[in-house]
Steps between C-alpha positions, in 0.01 A plus 500: 500500500503576868800680652428450870621184666171425671311539170746271325446241778117536475516430124710187560273372779177581305642306202564198728148515633356537152677179392375316814143629460487414131512123565220520757285716268565260206400201701179667618410609147568156361289333768210735435529438122496122558196535726316704241573247232372220728185698573440547128558129437240423766650184660417517873805311633757691299321825568500470875869407514599782268284757694653389832850527354428850368356607835810376672733677256305824543516470880875445488539808271298705746698384800825589328365843403511444123127572468278670753297273727167641377613461139571136568166454682310659204673271249433193709132597545458544121662164435282326768187666359577386146579147620173482693303624202660241278439220755132578512455435126 
């Protein structure tokens, strides 16, 4: 355990941020999972809605600093690529 006041405060503030970031990260992961399931199912309408929701959730997470902006962009690109591949079939 930290002995210095500033270190104790940093622990408290990082715990608060961790709780706040957890909800954003969970929402993004859930949206991506839903999009992947829709892509595997192959229904075009559900797939496009789910991929758009996942892209939005990833963008929000990137803006809030929960994930890096390039990490979010890479995940979105992979989802879009998989959706386009499924749509062609």
